[in-house]
NUGU-201921 format. One record per residue: residue number from 1; chain; x, y, z of N, C-alpha, C, CB in turn. Coordinates in steps of 0.1 Angstrom, whole numbers. Glycine has a CB too. Example, Ala and Ser with C-alpha at 12.3 -4.5 7.8 and 13.67 -1.06 7.14 Angstrom:
    k  c    nxx    nyy    nzz   caxx   cayy   cazz    cxx    cyy    czz   cbxx   cbyy   cbzz
    1  A    132    -57     78    123    -45     78    132    -33     78    113    -45     90
    2  A    128    -22     71    137    -11     71    129      0     79    141     -6     57
//
This chain:
    k  c    nxx    nyy    nzz   caxx   cayy   cazz    cxx    cyy    czz   cbxx   cbyy   cbzz
    1  A     25    362    107     39    358    105     41    345    112     48    369    111
    2  A     50    337    106     53    324    112     63    325    123     59    315    101
    3  A     61    317    133     71    315    144     82    305    140     65    311    157
    4  A     94    307    144    105    298    140    102    283    144    118    302    147
    5  A     95    281    155     91    267    159     81    261    149     86    267    173
    6  A     72    269    144     62    264    134     70    260    121     52    275    132
    7  A     79    269    117     87    266    105     95    253    107     96    278    102
    8  A    101    251    118    109    239    121    100    227    121    116    240    135
    9  A     88    228    126     78    216    126     74    213    112     66    220    135
   10  A     71    224    104     68    221     90     79    214     83     64    235     83
   11  A     91    219     85    103    212     78    103    198     82    116    219     82
   12  A    102    194     95    102    180     99     91    172     93    101    180    114
   13  A     79    178     93     68    170     87     70    168     72     55    178     89
   14  A     74    177     65     76    176     50     88    166     48     78    189     44
   15  A     98    168     56    110    159     54    107    144     56    121    163     63
   16  A     98    142     65     94    128     69     82    123     60     91    127     83
   17  A     78    130     51     66    126     43     71    123     28     55    137     43
   18  A     61    119     20     63    116      6     61    129     -3     55    105      1
   19  A     58    140      4     55    152     -4     68    158     -9     48    163      5
   20  A     69    161    -22     81    167    -29     80    182    -28     82    162    -43
   21  A     69    188    -29     67    203    -29     56    207    -20     65    208    -44
   22  A     58    218    -13     48    223     -3     48    238     -3     52    217     11
   23  A     36    244     -3     35    258     -1     23    261      9     31    265    -15
   24  A     26    271     18     16    274     28     16    289     30     20    267     41
   25  A      5    295     30      3    310     32     -5    312     44     -3    316     19
   26  A      0    322     52     -7    325     65     -5    340     67     -2    317     77
   27  A    -16    348     68    -16    362     70     -6    370     61    -12    365     84
   28  A     -6    366     48      2    373     38     16    368     37      2    387     41
   29  A     21    359     46     34    353     46     33    339     39     40    352     60
   30  A     43    336     31     42    323     24     55    315     26     40    325      9
   31  A     53    302     28     65    293     29     64    283     18     65    286     43
   32  A     75    282     10     75    272      0     87    263      2     77    279    -14
   33  A     84    249      2     95    239      3     95    230     -8     93    232     17
   34  A    106    226    -13    108    216    -24    119    207    -20    110    224    -37
   35  A    116    194    -20    126    184    -17    136    182    -29    120    171    -13
   36  A    148    183    -26    159    179    -36    171    175    -27    162    191    -46
   37  A    182    171    -34    194    168    -26    198    180    -18    205    162    -35
   38  A    198    192    -25    201    204    -18    188    213    -18    213    212    -25
   39  A    181    214     -7    168    220     -6    169    234      0    159    211      1
   40  A    161    243     -5    160    256      1    146    259      5    165    267     -9
   41  A    145    266     16    132    270     21    130    285     18    131    267     37
   42  A    119    289     12    117    303      8    106    308     17    114    304     -7
   43  A    109    319     23     99    326     31     97    340     26    104    326     47
   44  A     85    344     23     82    357     18     73    364     28     75    357      4
   45  A     78    374     35     70    382     45     67    395     38     78    384     58
   46  A     55    400     41     51    413     36     61    423     41     36    416     39
   47  A     64    433     32     74    443     36     69    451     49     75    453     25
   48  A     55    452     50     50    459     62     54    452     75     35    460     61
   49  A     56    439     75     60    432     87     75    433     89     56    417     85
   50  A     82    436     79     97    437     81    101    451     84    104    432     68
   51  A     96    461     77    101    474     78     94    481     90     99    482     65
   52  A     82    484     89     74    490    100     60    485     99     74    506     98
   53  A     54    484    111     40    479    111     31    488    105     37    477    126
   54  A     33    502    105     24    511     99     25    513     84     25    524    106
   55  A     36    507     78     37    508     63     27    500     57     52    503     59
   56  A     22    505     45     11    499     38     15    491     26      0    509     34
   57  A     28    490     24     33    482     12     30    468     13     48    484     11
   58  A     27    462      2     23    448      1     34    439     -6     10    446     -5
   59  A     45    446     -9     56    438    -15     61    428     -6     68    448    -20
   60  A     68    417    -11     73    407     -3     88    406     -6     66    394     -5
   61  A     96    402      4    110    401      3    113    386      4    118    409     13
   62  A    118    379     -6    122    365     -5    134    363      4    124    359    -19
   63  A    134    353     12    145    350     21    147    335     19    143    354     36
   64  A    159    331     16    162    317     14    170    312     26    170    314      1
   65  A    166    300     31    172    294     42    176    280     38    164    294     55
   66  A    189    276     38    192    262     34    187    252     44    207    261     32
   67  A    182    241     39    177    230     47    184    218     43    161    229     44
   68  A    189    211     53    197    199     51    187    187     51    208    197     62
   69  A    187    180     39    179    168     38    188    156     36    169    169     25
   70  A    188    147     46    197    135     44    194    127     32    196    127     57
   71  A    204    122     25    202    113     14    202     99     19    214    115      4
   72  A    192     92     16    190     78     21    199     69     13    175     74     20
   73  A    206     60     20    214     50     13    205     38      9    225     45     23
   74  A    210     32     -1    203     20     -6    203      9      4    209     15    -20
   75  A    192      1      6    192    -10     15    203    -20     12    178    -16     16
   76  A    209    -25     23    219    -35     21    213    -49     18    228    -36     34
   77  A    219    -57     10    214    -70      6    217    -80     17    221    -75     -7
   78  A    209    -90     19    211   -100     29    223   -108     25    199   -110     30
   79  A    230   -114     35    243   -121     33    241   -134     26    250   -123     46
   80  A    230   -141     29    228   -154     23    214   -155     17    229   -166     33
   81  A    213   -152      4    200   -152     -3    197   -166     -9    201   -142    -14
   82  A    205   -176     -7    202   -189    -13    189   -195     -8    214   -199    -10
   83  A    186   -194      5    174   -200     11    163   -190     13    178   -208     24
   84  A    164   -179      7    154   -168      9    145   -167     -3    161   -155     12
   85  A    132   -165     -1    122   -162    -11    121   -147    -13    109   -169     -8
   86  A    120   -143    -25    118   -128    -28    103   -126    -31    127   -124    -40
   87  A     97   -117    -24     83   -112    -28     86   -100    -37     75   -108    -15
   88  A     81   -102    -50     83    -92    -60     71    -83    -63     89    -98    -73
   89  A     73    -72    -69     62    -63    -73     55    -69    -86     67    -49    -75
   90  A     42    -70    -85     35    -76    -97     32    -65   -108     22    -82    -93
   91  A     37    -52   -105     34    -41   -114     43    -30   -111     19    -37   -112
   92  A     43    -20   -120     50     -7   -118     41      2   -110     54     -1   -132
   93  A     47      8   -100     39     17    -92     46     23    -80     26     10    -87
   94  A     39     28    -70     45     33    -58     43     24    -46     39     47    -55
   95  A     54     21    -39     53     11    -28     49     19    -15     67      5    -26
   96  A     39     13     -8     35     19      4     35      7     15     20     25      4
   97  A     41      9     26     43     -1     36     31     -2     45     55      2     44
   98  A     22      8     45     10      8     54     -2     13     46     13     17     66
   99  A    -14     10     52    -26     14     45    -29     29     44    -38      7     51
  100  A    -23     36     54    -25     51     54    -12     57     60    -38     55     61
  101  A     -9     70     58      3     76     64      4     75     79      4     90     60
  102  A     -7     75     86     -7     75    101     -8     60    107    -18     83    106
  103  A    -10     50     98    -11     37    103      2     30    103    -21     29     93
  104  A      3     19    111     16     12    112     17      3     99     16      3    125
  105  A     30     -1     97     33     -9     85     26    -23     86     48    -11     84
  106  A     23    -28     74     17    -41     73     26    -52     80     13    -45     59
  107  A     39    -51     76     48    -61     82     61    -54     85     51    -73     72
  108  A     69    -60     94     83    -54     97     92    -66     98     83    -46    110
  109  A    105    -64     98    115    -74     98    112    -82    111    129    -68     98
  110  A    112    -96    109    110   -105    120     96   -110    121    114    -98    133
  111  A     86   -104    114     72   -108    114     71   -122    107     63    -98    108
  112  A     62   -130    113     58   -143    107     47   -140     97     55   -154    117
  113  A     47   -145     85     36   -143     76     31   -156     70     41   -134     64
  114  A     19   -156     65     13   -167     58     11   -163     44      0   -172     65
  115  A      7   -172     35      5   -169     21     -5   -158     18      1   -182     14
  116  A    -15   -157     27    -25   -146     24    -23   -133     32    -39   -152     28
  117  A    -11   -132     38     -8   -120     45     -6   -108     36      4   -122     55
  118  A    -13    -97     38    -10    -85     30      3    -79     35    -22    -75     30
  119  A     13    -77     26     26    -72     30     28    -57     27     37    -80     24
  120  A     21    -52     17     22    -38     13     11    -35      3     36    -36      7
  121  A     12    -22     -2      3    -17    -13     12    -12    -24     -7     -6     -7
  122  A      8    -15    -36     15     -9    -47      4     -1    -55     22    -19    -57
  123  A      6     13    -55     -4     21    -62      0     23    -76     -4     35    -55
  124  A     -9     20    -85     -7     22   -100    -19     29   -105     -4      8   -107
  125  A    -17     40   -112    -28     48   -118    -40     50   -108    -33     40   -130
  126  A    -37     55    -96    -46     58    -86    -54     46    -80    -56     68    -91
  127  A    -50     34    -84    -55     22    -78    -46     16    -68    -59     12    -89
  128  A    -50     14    -56    -42      9    -45    -44     -7    -44    -46     15    -31
  129  A    -33    -14    -48    -34    -28    -49    -27    -35    -37    -27    -33    -63
  130  A    -34    -42    -29    -28    -49    -18    -20    -61    -23    -39    -54     -8
  131  A     -8    -62    -19      1    -73    -23      2    -84    -12     15    -68    -27
  132  A     -2    -96    -15     -1   -107     -6     12   -114     -7    -13   -117     -8
  133  A     17   -120      4     30   -127      5     31   -139     -5     32   -131     19
  134  A     20   -147     -6     20   -159    -14     30   -169    -10     22   -156    -28
  135  A     36   -168      2     45   -177      8     45   -176     23     60   -174      3
  136  A     48   -187     30     48   -186     45     63   -185     49     42   -199     51
  137  A     65   -178     60     78   -176     65     80   -164     74     88   -176     54
  138  A     92   -159     75     96   -148     83    102   -137     74    105   -152     95
  139  A     97   -124     76    103   -113     69    118   -111     74     95   -100     70
  140  A    127   -112     65    141   -111     68    146    -97     65    150   -121     61
  141  A    141    -91     54    146    -78     50    135    -71     41    159    -79     42
  142  A    133    -58     43    125    -50     34    134    -42     25    116    -40     43
  143  A    133    -45     12    142    -40      2    139    -26     -4    143    -50     -9
  144  A    128    -20     -1    124     -7     -6    119      2      5    113     -9    -17
  145  A    119     15      2    115     25     12    101     29      9    124     37     12
  146  A     94     33     19     80     38     17     79     49      8     74     42     31
  147  A     70     49     -2     69     60    -12     78     58    -24     71     73     -5
  148  A     86     48    -24     96     46    -35     88     40    -47    107     36    -31
  149  A     92     44    -59     87     38    -72     93     25    -73     90     48    -84
  150  A     85     15    -77     90      1    -80     86     -3    -94     84     -8    -69
  151  A     94    -12    -99     93    -17   -113     86    -31   -112    106    -18   -120
  152  A     81    -36   -123     75    -49   -124     86    -59   -121     69    -52   -138
  153  A     84    -69   -112     93    -79   -109    104    -75    -99    100    -84   -121
  154  A    104    -62    -94    114    -58    -85    112    -64    -71    114    -42    -83
  155  A    123    -70    -65    121    -76    -52    117    -65    -41    134    -83    -48
  156  A    107    -69    -33    103    -59    -23    107    -64     -9     88    -58    -23
  157  A    106    -78     -7    108    -84      6    117    -96      4     95    -87     14
  158  A    125   -100     14    131   -113     15    125   -120     26    147   -112     17
  159  A    121   -133     24    114   -141     34    122   -154     35     99   -144     29
  160  A    124   -158     48    130   -171     51    119   -181     55    141   -170     62
//
């Protein structure tokens, strides 16, 4: 059976990841999570664990617990875009700010970059394409979130 602290940790991990659906079974108990604007956590415990320990029934009782998932606001545009260069996506795909989930981002706001600096990865059809800045300057704003789908030509970064 899951402890409440374990369930809370799973919720935090899934909420902070790019995973949309998650299912985990341990000793006959199952947790299912699915990200949506209004998300519900389903926990199915064997009836034997709920009613009596000596009961041999293997039925499960679904229990729904509402989970609050914050809706992310769109990034705000820079106030003066006249003297800023936009680094755009060269393809349709998924934007990743770092080479792996546990690694730090390639760049962050305030970083100085050169033309050959890798600023992100865009994954398309299971191919991870490193995107280079192709311009020198300072990252002023990151316009997309990690794991967000991007379109061809969509601005990713603003550089001064």
